[in-house]
C-alpha positions as CSV (number, residue, x, y, z in Angstrom):
1,M,0.2,-13.2,8.2
2,L,0.6,-13.6,4.5
3,T,3.9,-12.1,3.0
4,V,4.9,-12.0,-0.8
5,T,7.2,-11.0,-3.2
6,L,5.5,-8.9,-6.2
7,P,6.5,-7.9,-9.4
8,Y,8.1,-4.0,-9.3
9,P,4.5,-2.3,-9.7
10,V,3.4,0.2,-12.4
11,S,4.3,3.9,-12.0
12,A,0.8,6.1,-11.2
13,N,1.4,7.8,-14.3
14,R,0.8,4.5,-16.2
15,Y,-1.6,2.8,-14.1
16,W,-4.5,5.2,-14.2
17,R,-5.5,7.0,-17.6
18,V,-8.1,9.6,-18.0
19,R,-10.3,10.1,-21.4
20,V,-12.5,12.7,-21.8
21,V,-15.7,12.5,-23.4
22,K,-18.3,14.9,-24.2
23,G,-16.8,17.3,-21.8
24,V,-16.6,14.7,-18.8
25,A,-13.4,13.2,-17.5
26,M,-13.5,9.8,-16.7
27,T,-10.5,8.2,-15.1
28,Y,-10.3,4.2,-15.8
29,V,-7.3,1.8,-14.9
30,S,-5.0,1.2,-17.8
31,A,-4.6,-1.9,-19.8
32,E,-0.9,-2.4,-18.4
33,A,-2.7,-2.0,-14.7
34,K,-5.0,-4.7,-15.5
35,S,-2.1,-7.1,-16.5
36,Y,-0.1,-6.1,-13.0
37,K,-3.4,-6.6,-11.2
38,A,-3.6,-10.6,-12.6
39,D,-0.1,-11.6,-11.9
40,V,-0.4,-9.7,-8.4
41,A,-4.0,-11.9,-7.9
42,T,-2.2,-15.1,-8.9
43,I,0.5,-14.4,-6.6
44,V,-1.2,-13.8,-3.5
45,R,-3.5,-16.7,-4.5
46,A,-0.5,-19.1,-4.7
47,A,0.9,-17.7,-1.4
48,G,-2.0,-19.5,0.0
49,A,-4.6,-16.3,-0.1
50,R,-7.9,-18.5,-0.9
51,A,-10.0,-15.3,0.1
52,P,-9.6,-11.7,1.2
53,L,-8.2,-11.0,4.5
54,A,-11.8,-9.2,6.5
55,G,-11.3,-6.5,9.3
56,R,-8.7,-4.0,10.2
57,I,-5.0,-4.7,8.5
58,A,-1.6,-3.7,8.2
59,I,0.8,-3.6,5.7
60,D,4.3,-3.3,5.6
61,Y,6.3,-3.3,2.2
62,T,9.7,-2.8,0.8
63,L,10.6,-1.7,-2.6
64,F,13.9,-3.0,-4.2
65,P,14.6,-0.9,-7.3
66,K,16.5,-2.5,-10.0
67,R,20.5,-3.1,-9.8
68,P,21.7,-1.1,-12.3
69,Q,25.0,-3.1,-14.2
70,D,27.2,-0.2,-13.3
71,W,26.4,-0.7,-9.4
72,Q,29.8,-1.6,-8.7
73,R,31.1,1.9,-10.1
74,R,28.6,3.4,-8.4
75,A,29.5,2.0,-5.0
76,R,33.4,2.8,-5.1
77,K,32.8,6.3,-6.2
78,L,29.9,7.1,-3.5
79,G,30.7,4.4,-1.1
80,D,27.2,3.9,1.0
81,A,25.1,6.1,-0.8
82,W,25.9,4.6,-4.3
83,H,22.0,4.1,-4.7
84,D,20.7,7.1,-3.8
85,D,19.9,8.1,-7.5
86,V,19.0,4.9,-8.9
87,M,15.9,5.4,-10.5
88,C,13.1,4.3,-8.1
89,L,9.2,4.8,-7.7
90,D,8.2,7.4,-4.7
91,L,7.1,5.2,-2.0
92,D,3.4,7.1,-2.1
93,N,3.6,6.5,-5.5
94,A,4.2,2.9,-5.4
95,Q,1.7,2.4,-2.3
96,K,-1.0,3.5,-4.4
97,V,-0.6,1.0,-7.0
98,L,-0.1,-1.6,-4.7
99,L,-3.1,-1.3,-2.3
100,D,-5.5,-1.0,-5.3
101,A,-3.9,-4.2,-6.8
102,L,-4.1,-5.9,-3.6
103,K,-7.7,-4.9,-3.2
104,G,-10.3,-7.8,-3.4
105,V,-7.7,-10.4,-3.3
106,A,-5.4,-10.2,-0.3
107,F,-7.7,-7.8,2.1
108,E,-11.4,-6.8,1.4
109,D,-11.4,-2.9,1.1
110,D,-8.3,-0.3,1.7
111,K,-10.7,1.5,4.0
112,W,-9.4,-1.4,6.4
113,V,-5.9,-0.5,6.4
114,R,-4.7,0.9,9.6
115,R,-1.4,0.7,9.6
116,I,0.8,1.0,6.9
117,S,5.1,0.4,7.1
118,A,6.9,1.5,3.8
119,S,10.9,1.3,2.9
120,R,13.1,1.5,-0.1
121,A,16.0,-0.9,0.2
122,E,19.1,-1.1,-1.7
123,P,19.1,-2.5,-5.1
124,D,20.5,-6.5,-4.9
125,G,19.1,-7.8,-8.6
126,E,15.6,-7.8,-10.1
127,A,13.1,-4.8,-9.0
128,R,10.7,-5.8,-6.6
129,I,8.0,-5.5,-3.9
130,V,8.0,-7.9,-0.8
131,V,4.8,-7.3,1.2
132,R,3.4,-8.3,4.3
133,I,-0.1,-7.8,5.3
134,S,-1.5,-8.7,8.9
135,Q,-4.6,-9.0,10.8
136,I,-5.4,-6.3,13.3
137,G,-7.4,-7.3,16.6
138,T,-10.1,-4.4,17.2
139,P,-9.3,-2.6,20.4
140,Q,-11.5,-2.8,23.1
141,P,-13.5,-0.3,23.6
142,Q,-12.4,1.7,27.5
143,A,-14.0,0.5,30.2
144,A,-16.5,2.9,31.6
145,L,-15.2,6.3,32.4
146,D,-15.6,7.9,35.9
147,L,-16.8,11.3,34.8
148,P,-18.6,14.0,37.5
149,A,-22.1,14.3,36.8
150,V,-22.5,17.4,34.8
151,A,-25.7,18.9,35.3
152,P,-28.2,18.7,32.1
153,S,-28.9,22.1,31.9
154,L,-25.5,23.3,30.9
155,F,-25.6,21.2,27.6
156,D,-29.2,21.4,27.1
157,P,-30.5,24.3,24.3
158,L,-34.0,24.0,25.0
159,G,-32.9,25.0,29.3
160,G,-34.4,21.2,30.2
């Protein structure tokens, strides 16, 4: 299992850009996104990832928004729900950016992600995202099923 603490993700609205050239829309990764991806790669490699994990993986991440300066006032006024209106990326938008930044560094490709668990935590300081990535074994195929024999002619369109 690989566990890393990464910088707070770039907003998906700033991560991808669209440019129209001669009537054709082209989507590309912004300079800010390239910088984020480079930072993520450096941190993941420093955490011990020598090569991307191969095969099926599970990802669990916790998004920590930045704690505002007036958090104590909010906590006195609102109690346990004080952080409900703290500005934070939506988990699904953070996920898109996170998977793109980790692709090719922590795992081969996001097509191998088989399980994702995400949560938003109470702000406790600096904004960040804590990610845990683990490989998942390939399930064993079912043993031969004892199905009753069916006459082939029922399913053969040629009636053979």
